N, C-alpha and C positions, 0 to 999 in steps of 0.2 A: 573508392567503393561507389557503385551505383545502386540506389533504391530500386527494389523490384525484383532482384536476382537473388538467388538462394546461395549463400555463403556457406561453403564447407571448409571450416577452418581446421587446420591440423594442429595449431597451438603446439608447436614444436619446441617453443622457448622452454629451455631448462629440462627437456625430455617430460612434458605435461603428460601424464598417464590417463588424465581423464579425457583426453581427444576424442577416444572412440565412443564416449557418451555423448559429447557435445556436437560433433562434428555433424553439420547440416540441420541441426535442430532449431537454428535461430536465423531467420531471413535477414537480409541488410536493412529491409523497411522498418525493423524495429517492432514489428507485431509479434511478440514472443506469445502472447494468450490468444488463441483462436477463438476462444468464446467473447473477447472483447470487442464491443461495436460501438458503443455510445461513449461519449466525452474522451476522445481520442484528439491528438494533435498530429497531423502528418506533415513530414518535411520533404519538400522537393529540393534537392541540394543543387541541383543546376541553376534554376531559375531563383533559389534562395526564398521561396515563398512559403508562408506559413498559412495553412488551412485549418481552421477551427471547426470541429464538427460537435456541437453542443448535445448533451444528453438529452434525449427525448423521453421525458417521464409524463405520460398523460394523467397520471394521479397526482402530479406536483401542483397543477393550477388550482385546483380547490383548495389546498392548503398554503397558498402564497402568503397572505397577509393577515389571515383571521386566526383566531383561537379555535381549536377543535371544539366542537360541542361535547359536553359532559357524556363521558362513556362511549364515544364514537369509536367503532371497531375499524381495525386496520389490519391488513394482511402483512405478512413478513415481506412479500415482494413489494408492496406500496412504500413501507418504511425504508428498505434497501434504496428503492428508485428515488425517493425524496432525498435521503442522505447522500447519495452519490452526486446529485445536481446541485445541492445546497452547502454540502459541508466545507468550512473553510480552508481546512488542511488540503482538501482534493483541488479546490480552486487556486488556492496558491502554487500547487505543484503544476498544475496546467499552466499557469502564468510563467513558471520557470521554464517550462519546456518552451513556449514561445520566445522567451528571453535568449535561451541558449540557441535556438535556431537562427537567431539573426548573426549569431558568430560565424556561420558558414559562409556567407557572402564575404564577410570581412577577412576571413582567412584565405579566400581565394582571390581577392582584389589585390591589384598592384599597389605598391606604396605610393605616397603623393609625390608628384614630381618636384624638383627643386628649381628655384628662380633666383639670379642673382643681378642685381641691378647696381651698375657702377656711374657715378656723375662726378665730374671735376669740381674741386672747390679750392679756394683760394687762388684761382687763376694759375694754378701750377700744373697744366696738362702734361701728358707724356708726349714728346715729341718724336714723331716718325718721320720717314722721308716722304710719306703720302700726307702728313699734317698732324696736328695735334689730335689726341684722344680725348674728345670732350665727355663721351659717355659711352657705356656698354651694357649689354644684356646677356645673360647666360642662362639656358635652360637645361636641365638633365632630368632622365627618367632612368631608374634603376629597374631592370625587369628581371626578377628571381627566375631562376629555371623553373619550367612549368611543373616538373615532378614535385618540387618543394611546395608550390601553392596547393596542389592538388592533395599532397600529404596533410598539409595543414588543415585543409578543408575536411579530409577524411577523418582526422582526429575530432575536429568540431562535430562532425556528423555522429561519431561514437559517444560523444559527450551529451548530444541531444538523445540518442537511443538508451544511454544509461539514465537520463532523466525520466524517459517514458517508462522504463523498468521501475524506477522509483516512483513514479505516480501509481503504476500497477500496485506496487507494495502498500502504498499509502491507502489506496481504494479498498484493497481487501482488507487492511487493518481497521479501516472505518466500519466496513460491511460486517466483519466479524464480531466488533463491539456492538453493532446494533442487533446482531442475531442474539448474542449472549444476553443482551439486555432485554430483548424481546421475549425470550425464552424464559428469563428470570421474572418478566413481568406476567408471562403466563403461569408459572409456578405460584407466585402471590396472589393471583386471582383464584386459582384452583385450591390453595391453602385456605383462603377466606371461605369459599364454598364449602370445603369439608368441615371446617371449624364451625360453620353456622349449622350445618346439617348434624354434626355431633352435639351442638347445643340443643337442637330438637331431640335427640336421643337423651341428654341429660335432663330434659324436662319431663320425658317419659318415666326416667328413674325416679326424678322428684315426686312424680304423682305416686309411684309405688311406695315410696318411703313415706309420703304423708298419709297415704291410706293406712298402711300398716300401723302408724303412729296414733291416728285419730280413730280408726275403726277397731283394728284388732288389739290396739295397745301392747304389741309384741316387741316393740323397739324402743330405744331410748330418744329422748328429745335431742341429745347430742347429733344423731344421724341427721336430724331436720337442719339443725344449725350448720353441719357440715356441707349439706348440700348448697346453703347460701355462699358459704366459703368457696365452694368450686365454682359456682356461677360467676363470683366476682373474679376469681383467677382467670376463667374463660374469657370474661369481658376485657380483661387486661391483654390477654393473648390477642383477640380481635383487634384492640386497639393498636397494638404494635404492628400486626400484620398490615392495618389500613395505613400507618405512617409508612412503613417500608414500600406499600405499593405507591404511595404518593411520590416518595423520593425517586423510585425507579421510573416513573412516568416522566418526572422532570429530566432524569438522565437521558432517557431515550428521545425526548424533545430536543435537548441539547445536542445530540448527536445528529438529529435531523434538521437542526438550525430552525427549530419552531419555539413559539413563545414557551418560557418555562411553565406557565399555568396551564399548558394544553393538558387535557386528561385524555389519555388514550386507552382503549381496551383492545385486547389482542385476541386473535383465535389461531390456535396452532392446529394445522392438520395436514400430515403428510410433507412436511418441510425437510425432515431428516431421512436419509436412505435408510432403508432397513438393512440391506446387504451392502458390504463394503468390499473393495477389491483386495487381492492378497498384499502382503507386505512388499513384495518385489515390484509389484505394479506401482504401488504407491512411491517406492523409492524413485522408479523412472519418472513418475509425474512430478516429484519434487525437484529432480534434477533438471527437468526440460522446462517447468513453469515457474519455480519459486521465484519471484521479482528479485530478491537479494542475490540469488545465483546468476541470473540474467544480467543484473546491473554490473556485477563483478566481472562477468564475461566480457562485456563491452569495454571494461576498464583494460582487461588484457588485450584485446583488439586495439584499443587505442594506444596502449604503451608498444605494441607491434609496429604501428605507424609511427610512434615516437622514434624507435630504433632506426627505422627506415629515414626519417628526417634529419636524425643525427649524423646518418652515413652520407647523405647528400650534402652535407656542410663542406665535404672535401671538393665539391664542384664550385667553381668561381660564377658569380652572378654579375652579368654585363651592365654596364650603364651607358645610355646613349644621350648625347647632348648637341648643342650648338652654342657659338658664342658670336655675338654681333657687336661690333665697335663702330660708334659714330665719330667719324674722322672730320675736324674742322677744315676750312678753307684757307685759314690764314697761318699756314705753316711756315716756319722759318727756312724750309729747305728749298731751293730753287726747283726741285722736281715735285713739289708737293701739288696734289690734284684734289684732295679732299674726298676721294672715293671711299665708302665704308668699307669695312672688313667683314666677312662673314666666313666662321670656321665650324666644320662639324667635327665631334670627337667621339670616340669609344673608349670605355675604360672597364675595369673589373677588378674586384677584390682578389687578393692573393692569399689562399687558405694555407698559409706556411706553417702556422703554428699547430702542429699536428698533435701535440700534448693535449691541448685544449679539446680538439676535435675528438680524439680518441677517449678522452675523459668523458665527453658528452655522450659517445656510443656507449661505453660501459654503464654510464648512470642509467640511460634508457634500458639497457638489457637488464640491469641490476631489478629495476622498478617492475619490468614486465614479469621477472621471475617471483618477485615479491607478491605482487597481485594474483600470480598464479597459484601460488602456494596458499594465498589467502582464500582464493576460490576453493581449493581442496578442502581447507579447514571447514568452510562454510558448507560445503557438500557433507561432510562427515557430521557437522552439527544438524543438519536438516535430517539427515537419515536417524540419527540418534532421537531427534525429536519426534519423528513418525513412529519408531519403535515404543517409545514411551507413552504416546498417546494412544496407540492401538492396545497397549497392556491396560491403560486406564479403562478404555471401551470395553475390553473382554472382562474385566473386573466388574464394571458398573451393570453390563448385561446379565451376568451372573447373579449380582445382587438383586436386580430387578425381578428376575424369573423367580428367585426365592421368596421375595417379599409377595410378589403378586399371586403365586401358585401355591405357597405353602404357609408362610407366617401370617400373612393378613387373614387369609380364610380361618386359620386355626384360631387366631385370636378374636375373631368375630364370633365363632362358635363357642369359644371358652367365656365371652361376655354373656351371650345367651342363657348358658347354662348358669353362671353366677347370678344372673337377675332371677331365675326360677328357684335357685337355691337359697337366695336372700328371702325370698317370699315365703319359704318354709323354715326359716331361721337356720339353715345349715352353714351359712357363710355370714360373716359380720359385714357392716358397711364398708370398711376401708378395702376389703377384698374384692368387693363388687366394684367400687369406684376405681381401683388400680386396674381391674380389667377393662373398664371405660376408658381410662387415660392411655392404656396399651394400644387399644384399637385407634385411637386418635392419634397417637404417635406413629404407629405404623402406616396408617393412611397418608399422614404428611411425609413420612420417610419415602414412601412409594413414589410421591409426586416429586419429592427431592432429586431421588435418584433417576427419575425420568428427565428431568430438566438438566441434571448434571451430564446426562448421556448426550442430550441434544447440544448443550454448550461444548462438549468435548468433540463432538463430531464436527461443530463448528470451527473449532481450533485444527481439527485435523485438515479441514479443506484450507485454513490458513497456511498451514504447515507445508502442503504440496503445492500452494500457489493457485488453487481452484477458486475461480470466482462464484460459481454456482454451486450448491450442494448437490445437486443432480449430477455433478462430473464425478462424484465419488460412487455413483450407482454404476456396477459393471454391466447391467443390461442397457443402460443409457449409452455406455461407451460402444458396445457392441453395435447399437443402432445407429451410431454415428451422430447422436443427439448432443 
């Protein structure tokens, strides 16, 4: 296999039905995801050189060694860039690629030559007509058939490509976790803001209650005491939200390999696409881009090469060599002349044990078929996951629309009415405070659903193997972005 050429693989092993989908979709240079530019390792199989292209993240430098300032804002793109360049799982996967790339020249190289040295001991040399054989030197080199060495190198290249796909999967996993944590942090910030604002509204209600108690004397003292209880409950809720916020900040810092005491504030604006492709398009994206499917495809191609290699075992490998014998001049023969002896030889193995060779061929074919079926199972799981996530997104969108357009406005109007009715003693205090609680609950629920929707879209990008959320935008796909 030569890097740079487009490989159109039929994958005919075992009648692979998925060949129509995969044929031509994966270039031999292992670059499955077209959007991937930084942090890649390219393999030049002929010269067996490894070229490392480090991730270029301009935002990373200012966060290299110091703790972030309290409340420092970071965009999602900045968090992703830092995570890609510093996360230890990603760094380990890159080093694994560099390690596997070194197997390519080893697979293509010749085996070590053999050398034998013979020397006379105990003064008992072998006597010949030319004289005694005092010492000897033999050198030999096995030269396996070139097709075998190239096939082994091609298998090693497929292992490198599979590792590249595995790196893609790890990067997308890390990025997805960063996105989910980032959105969760945004939810907690908004929940804190909403709760603080509703505490101000609670203070307005408290003023109304206190006024009615002190001036009009139209209510009981228990209403005033209940206000204090509600205040304490709200303060407990705020303390819990702040604790969750700090824990989520520490989690995001860990994913970015920043100090755990770093305090990060986020700002979400337009990171999630509003329009999503249809399900069939998402199926095609998953089949063509999902790293697990790409990795398994490279394993199938490696196994095809293994079948070829097992078949080539029927061809003998030649061995070339020479023998040089040092002859002494003190021979017992009357015609001894002490001339050294030099001989060239050629040999080869005899592949006569066909049962072993045929068993190796069957083993390779069975493994290829097993990995092919595994690919098909993984494809089905990927499409099932896409359908499940799309159903979740649809449900969340409907829920968000109901909360934003109907439930929350109605609850706010109801609370305003309850406050007015309480002032004229048409409703009691528990009814009014329940109305306030419902508004706070629906406001928090609205933000929770928004965050769940953003996190679910991030998981959809992971399911189809998209590195950027913008890849899920049909308009961006049309524009070629």
